C-alpha positions as CSV (number, residue, x, y, z in Angstrom):
1,M,11.2,60.4,24.8
2,P,10.8,61.4,21.1
3,P,13.6,63.3,19.3
4,F,13.4,67.1,18.9
5,G,13.9,68.7,15.5
6,A,13.2,67.9,11.9
7,S,13.4,64.3,10.7
8,N,15.3,65.3,7.6
9,A,18.0,67.3,9.5
10,R,21.6,66.7,8.5
11,F,23.0,67.2,12.0
12,L,21.9,64.7,14.7
13,V,23.0,65.1,18.3
14,V,22.9,61.9,20.3
15,G,22.8,62.2,24.1
16,L,22.6,59.4,26.7
17,A,19.1,59.5,28.1
18,P,16.5,62.0,29.3
19,G,17.9,63.8,32.4
20,M,15.9,63.4,35.6
21,H,15.5,67.1,36.2
22,G,15.6,68.2,32.6
23,A,14.1,66.3,29.7
24,N,12.2,63.8,31.8
25,R,10.4,66.8,33.4
26,T,10.1,69.1,30.4
27,G,9.5,66.6,27.6
28,R,12.3,67.9,25.3
29,P,15.9,66.6,25.2
30,F,18.5,68.8,27.1
31,T,15.8,71.2,28.2
32,G,15.7,72.3,31.8
33,D,19.0,70.8,33.0
34,H,22.6,71.9,33.2
35,A,23.8,69.9,30.2
36,G,21.4,71.8,27.9
37,I,22.8,75.2,28.8
38,L,26.0,74.8,27.0
39,L,24.5,72.6,24.2
40,Y,21.9,75.1,23.2
41,Q,24.4,78.0,23.4
42,M,26.6,76.1,20.9
43,L,23.7,75.1,18.7
44,H,22.6,78.7,18.4
45,K,26.1,80.1,17.9
46,Y,26.6,77.7,14.9
47,G,23.2,78.3,13.3
48,F,21.5,75.1,14.4
49,A,19.0,76.8,16.8
50,T,16.9,79.9,16.8
51,H,17.7,80.7,20.4
52,D,20.6,80.1,22.8
53,H,18.5,78.4,25.5
54,S,15.6,76.1,26.0
55,E,13.4,76.3,29.1
56,A,10.3,74.3,28.2
57,A,9.0,72.1,25.4
58,D,6.5,74.8,24.4
59,D,8.9,77.7,24.1
60,D,9.5,79.1,20.6
61,L,13.0,77.5,20.2
62,E,13.4,75.7,16.8
63,L,16.3,73.7,15.5
64,V,17.7,74.4,12.1
65,D,18.9,71.4,10.1
66,C,19.4,69.7,13.4
67,R,17.7,67.0,15.5
68,I,18.5,65.9,19.1
69,T,17.8,62.4,20.3
70,N,19.1,60.0,23.0
71,A,20.6,56.5,23.0
72,V,18.1,55.6,25.8
73,K,14.5,56.8,25.4
74,C,13.3,56.8,29.0
75,L,14.8,57.8,32.4
76,P,17.1,55.0,33.5
77,P,17.5,53.9,37.1
78,D,19.9,56.2,39.0
79,N,19.8,58.6,36.0
80,K,22.6,56.6,34.3
81,P,21.9,54.2,31.4
82,V,23.2,50.6,31.6
83,G,23.5,47.9,29.1
84,D,19.9,46.6,29.4
85,E,18.4,50.1,28.7
86,I,20.9,50.7,25.8
87,N,20.1,47.3,24.3
88,T,16.3,47.8,24.7
89,C,16.4,51.2,22.9
90,N,19.0,50.4,20.3
91,N,16.5,49.6,17.5
92,F,15.0,53.0,18.0
93,L,18.4,54.6,17.5
94,A,19.1,52.4,14.5
95,N,15.8,53.5,12.9
96,E,16.7,57.1,13.5
97,L,20.1,56.7,12.0
98,R,18.6,55.1,8.9
99,T,16.4,58.2,8.3
100,L,19.4,60.6,8.0
101,P,20.1,62.1,4.7
102,R,23.4,61.1,3.0
103,D,26.4,63.3,4.1
104,S,25.0,64.0,7.6
105,V,27.0,64.4,10.7
106,V,26.1,62.6,14.0
107,L,27.5,64.1,17.2
108,A,27.9,61.5,20.0
109,L,27.8,63.1,23.4
110,G,29.9,60.8,25.4
111,G,31.2,57.3,25.1
112,I,27.9,55.6,25.9
113,A,26.2,57.4,23.1
114,H,29.1,56.6,20.8
115,R,29.0,52.9,21.6
116,A,25.2,52.9,21.1
117,I,25.6,54.4,17.6
118,V,28.3,51.9,16.7
119,K,26.1,49.1,17.9
120,A,23.0,50.4,16.1
121,L,25.0,50.4,12.8
122,G,26.3,46.8,13.4
123,M,29.9,48.0,13.3
124,R,32.7,46.7,15.4
125,Q,33.4,48.7,18.6
126,T,37.2,48.0,18.3
127,E,37.3,49.7,14.9
128,Y,35.4,52.8,16.1
129,R,36.9,53.8,19.5
130,F,35.5,56.9,21.3
131,S,37.9,59.8,21.6
132,H,37.0,63.4,22.1
133,A,37.0,65.3,18.7
134,A,37.5,62.1,16.7
135,V,35.7,61.8,13.4
136,H,34.7,58.4,12.1
137,D,33.3,57.5,8.6
138,A,30.2,55.5,9.3
139,E,28.3,54.3,6.2
140,Y,26.6,57.4,4.9
141,F,27.5,59.9,7.6
142,Q,30.3,61.1,9.7
143,L,30.4,60.3,13.4
144,L,31.9,63.1,15.6
145,D,32.7,62.4,19.2
146,S,32.6,64.8,22.1
147,Y,32.7,64.4,25.9
148,H,29.2,64.8,27.2
149,C,28.3,68.4,28.3
150,S,27.2,67.2,31.8
151,R,27.7,69.2,34.9
152,Y,30.3,66.7,36.1
153,N,32.4,67.0,32.9
154,T,32.2,70.8,32.8
155,N,32.8,71.3,36.5
156,T,35.9,69.0,36.4
157,R,37.0,70.8,33.2
158,R,37.2,67.5,31.3
159,L,35.1,69.4,28.8
160,T,35.6,73.2,28.7
161,E,33.5,75.7,26.7
162,P,36.3,76.2,24.2
163,M,36.6,72.4,23.7
164,F,32.9,72.2,23.1
165,D,32.9,75.2,20.8
166,A,35.6,73.5,18.7
167,I,33.4,70.4,18.3
168,F,30.6,72.6,16.9
169,A,33.0,74.4,14.6
170,Q,34.1,71.0,13.4
171,A,30.5,69.8,12.9
172,R,29.7,73.0,11.0
173,E,32.8,72.6,8.8
174,L,32.0,68.9,8.0
175,L,28.4,69.8,7.0
176,D,29.4,72.8,4.9
177,N,32.1,70.8,3.1
178,C,29.7,68.0,2.3
179,K,27.2,70.5,1.0
180,R,29.6,72.1,-1.4
181,E,30.8,68.8,-3.0
């Protein structure tokens, strides 16, 4: 599945893989599934999207200085990526990361996305551990971690709306501070 948004965007959101009932069906990341509801609300609230929801790839939603991609490009077996899929798609992610403008922010949605980013950059996993709300300096951008906005994480309250809101406030602040320097 191709990324959604401008290739020169300074804010890149990296998810896991196209969702079975969402992106795999609609053709746009985080569109048509539960995880996209909260994601698009936050993108809109913080000025990264023209609307607060995405229903179909042909709706009039546009991203603003933002792009969304996945660590795995196709629907994995059982709707959960494993090492083989991540390894197979890692060069695609590495290429996407290389196109980012300097002083960008990359948001990893979940530990799998985080580890795929670290792998794509050739960095050591032990030096860049996933932790919700952690910020890591990664070459020419900052890597921001968040729990994934999946139904499981939101239903169990591992990720609450205020927690996710704080992640987007942090991303906006990181980008705004880089812009002013």
